[in-house]
VMD Tcl script that draws the C-alpha trace (Angstrom):
set ca {
  {37.45 11.90 -31.47}
  {37.70 15.68 -32.31}
  {34.80 17.92 -31.66}
  {32.90 19.14 -34.84}
  {33.61 22.75 -35.67}
  {29.99 23.59 -36.39}
  {27.18 23.27 -34.01}
  {24.02 21.80 -35.23}
  {20.76 22.95 -33.83}
  {18.74 20.13 -32.27}
  {15.51 22.01 -32.46}
  {13.05 21.34 -35.02}
  {12.33 24.29 -37.30}
  {9.01 25.96 -36.85}
  {6.59 25.30 -39.71}
  {4.16 27.96 -40.56}
  {1.52 27.19 -43.23}
  {1.16 29.89 -45.80}
  {-2.02 31.76 -45.96}
  {-3.86 30.90 -49.02}
  {-7.21 32.55 -48.24}
  {-8.26 35.64 -46.51}
  {-10.06 33.70 -43.80}
  {-6.91 31.57 -43.19}
  {-4.74 34.77 -42.60}
  {-6.83 35.67 -39.43}
  {-4.57 37.56 -36.94}
  {-3.09 35.54 -34.07}
  {-4.55 35.88 -30.73}
  {-2.33 37.39 -27.97}
  {-0.87 34.86 -25.57}
  {-2.86 34.31 -22.26}
  {-1.48 36.32 -19.46}
  {-0.64 35.04 -16.10}
  {-3.39 37.05 -14.57}
  {-6.27 34.56 -14.83}
  {-4.15 31.81 -13.57}
  {-3.27 33.97 -10.47}
  {-6.93 34.59 -9.82}
  {-7.82 30.77 -10.21}
  {-5.08 30.20 -7.49}
  {-6.39 32.90 -5.19}
  {-9.78 31.48 -5.42}
  {-8.43 27.91 -4.47}
  {-6.75 29.35 -1.50}
  {-9.90 31.09 -0.27}
  {-12.01 28.04 -0.75}
  {-10.07 26.24 1.95}
  {-6.77 24.62 2.30}
  {-6.65 21.28 4.12}
  {-4.75 21.18 7.49}
  {-1.10 20.18 7.04}
  {-1.61 16.98 8.97}
  {-4.75 16.02 6.88}
  {-2.76 16.80 3.63}
  {0.25 14.71 5.06}
  {-2.24 11.89 5.89}
  {-3.92 11.91 2.49}
  {-0.50 11.83 0.71}
  {0.71 8.99 2.89}
  {-2.21 7.06 1.94}
  {-1.92 7.81 -1.65}
  {1.72 6.69 -1.62}
  {0.85 3.51 0.25}
  {-1.60 2.55 -2.55}
  {1.18 2.41 -4.95}
  {3.29 -0.01 -2.89}
  {3.60 -3.50 -4.33}
  {3.43 -5.66 -1.20}
  {5.36 -8.93 -0.91}
  {3.60 -12.23 -0.69}
  {3.81 -14.17 2.55}
  {6.13 -16.72 0.86}
  {8.53 -13.83 -0.13}
  {8.33 -12.42 3.40}
  {9.25 -15.95 4.87}
  {12.14 -16.33 2.39}
  {13.55 -13.02 3.00}
  {13.36 -13.35 6.65}
  {15.36 -16.46 6.49}
  {17.91 -14.86 4.40}
  {18.27 -12.03 6.81}
  {18.65 -14.15 9.72}
  {21.16 -16.51 8.04}
  {23.27 -13.50 6.93}
  {23.17 -12.06 10.38}
  {24.17 -15.37 11.98}
  {27.02 -15.78 9.51}
  {28.45 -12.33 9.89}
  {28.24 -12.48 13.66}
  {30.06 -15.89 13.53}
  {32.76 -14.25 11.24}
  {33.30 -11.26 13.46}
  {33.33 -13.38 16.55}
  {35.94 -15.72 15.13}
  {38.18 -12.77 13.87}
  {37.84 -10.95 17.36}
  {38.89 -14.29 19.06}
  {41.90 -14.61 16.50}
  {43.09 -11.16 17.08}
  {42.77 -11.71 20.86}
  {45.08 -14.83 20.53}
  {47.49 -13.05 18.27}
  {47.83 -9.99 20.42}
  {48.15 -12.26 23.61}
  {51.05 -14.03 21.91}
  {52.69 -10.89 20.96}
  {52.56 -9.16 24.47}
  {53.22 -12.57 26.39}
  {49.98 -12.75 28.24}
}
mol new
graphics top color blue
foreach p $ca { graphics top sphere $p radius 0.5 }
foreach p [lrange $ca 0 end-1] q [lrange $ca 1 end] { graphics top cylinder $p $q radius 0.2 }
display resetview
């Protein structure tokens, strides 16, 4: 499919309400500067920053609260599945190793 020749803006146009009365036509306030934000951040730093180990511990505890732990039935089932898959893969690789050992033995005449 060919690309369109004109590009359509995805931004919504800004709508401004017309000023109907004198009180509606109040001047806009200037945007806030970053200065108050910087002062707040400096004040927080001065207030006391927790030790990095304490911070790590608190974050770890917070993340562990979010974990959905499996039930004991799920744990038992998944343990059996892991053990079964481990046994089957070890049997498969053991058989293929034995088979290659026999084939190579026949090829070199041992």
